[in-house]
C-alpha angles and dihedrals in degrees: 000000000000117000125217114256113262120257118255094269093148093060102107091203087069097045122121123238087256092056092048092048093050096043095095089061097050096085122185118343119264118254118299111237111255132166124003123307131180121219137155098241132021120197116198111206130044102216129104093292095052095043096047089047092051091050092047092051094049091047096047099035109021091172090069120090112225128195125187120200123195130188095221125352124329111277095015092128128057095322096075093040103058127100095257093234110146120201140125133231105294089095091061097037099121095046090046089053089057091050106039105010134256099286095048093044091053091045095056090044090056091047088052088055089053089052091050090053092050095048090047090053091049093046091052096051115127110272095016117119112177096146090254112183120168115190101128132254137254131220103209134197112229100180138023093265090055090048088059091050090050093053092050092046093049094048092054094047093046090054088056092056095244096139093123090062102031124044128180113223131187128247092257092051090047092051089052087062097043116001097209116156098233097044117119128172120325148189115249120213110194092191100073136100143178127234140176102250095201092053091045091055091054093046090052091047091053092046091050093051090048089051091056101261114150109225123198117189131189087029109120114195116232101182148345119233102211120217138121084294108033122220118217106203126207129171094268105023152000139236119212117206142149091228130045125184119200108212095163101126110205090010086078089070089081091064103088098218091049099038090054088067100048141050130214111243127161133226127203134195139185129204121211127221117259108295109175094152094050091049090050092052089049089052087235096144096138140060101263112139125206147199134178131236098259118121088229086043132199111230123189141175139167125243134226090256094053102263129128125225118206119190134187126194092201101100127131121295122239127230115241109309097335095131093157093071102128092217089069091068105016108040106141093195091061093045087054090048089057090049090049089051089055091048092053099042102032106016097169091055092048092051090063090063136236132285099197143351126197145160142198138182118265131200111237115190123217091255096031093244126110120250133204118197148157110255097188135333108317095358121103135174143188130199148113094102091157094208094310101105118140103059093032094054091062086054087050090057092054095043097046093045089052090052092049091048092045094231126148107223142131090291104046090043096044122107088258089070106018106045122096108245112217121244120239125221115279123257135306088026093056092053096043093045095045093051092048091050091046090053092049095048094047090050092049095047094047089051091049092053089051088049091241134125115253122229121270094251092057093045092049094050093044090054094050100090092053091048090051093045095245127141096207107096096003110152 
């Protein structure tokens, strides 16, 4: 099986602010893989998924030898480029109910709570400094149309008895948290935190090495020769193992049976300069994160050094498995959309200017939930994070380790592993349809924020996913 070439994660021009900030702590690269080595498990991909899986395997089965192989440096893909907002699945409870039913939606929400507990415990280990700050998050309405969505969302969640995890708060209470001029009422999720993704990658790397995981960097994998004992082939060496875990994020899209169940989207973020005075005037003296009620939402959080990150999941869509399309990580229009979002929601922060903007492709599953499966005998994979990557990657570690170990437990039998993920239309229909829907949703949401009615073409295209029973693009 040939693997898709890795994305240019080592190109420092494409790094996130997080990756640049953590660079001084990276140190020399780990050993490049040379020669032939035999291990029990090979993990391909050194991001959050690969590292959490390696740690889970060494914890649960210390007799197994585990090797992790990474194309560039650990975390140089999506893991060091996300927003660093850590929360589970209570925030998507009502939409998950519509997709997988009440019992399964509540089950994955509870598993997300388990993940939150575990990440908190890791982040608070002695000697670990990943800028962990857990003071909840709000999902805030910023226009009348979003207020209506909030009311409907809250009503559905309240009927499910989720009040411990989801609380409706008034506009005045919201403005006490962050006194932004366009903020209305909001939903407060107590179980949410912020973290520095670059620092978390390095803490996981150090923990994995201490646990006995062999890490090989700058060793891109070209193919896997499948047999009773698989051979993972790089330019200068090979690893032989009975079990192989594919933790390659959007690289999975090139595998037909996986790519048929996901689309390539892209997410972009911008980091402000240090703005302590603006944050003080906003009353934002705590770690609460926030997002709005758009489908292509704006998400934002402050950092330990008094910056604000603003992200937008509205970037270009990729065709098939063409992850190397430069628009997926360099689209200037989407970078500007994130900056405009900052200017509208937090104008005083935006006026101070921006330190860095970046983007990266993301793997969005057909039902917007991650999935962890066995591809063929001894080969496993995890993906479809749909922009929800920190909390879910700890879950990935538990699920993938259970699959490797062949145990039936709460992870391998959870909806993350056991549900049937819908197939999407084949290309070019997937690409054409996704772009049309993206255009319609963006037009509708821009009109809503301007308190105007969007045109009929935009409304019709935006409604299409719901009519077809799809989660991708559902408003």
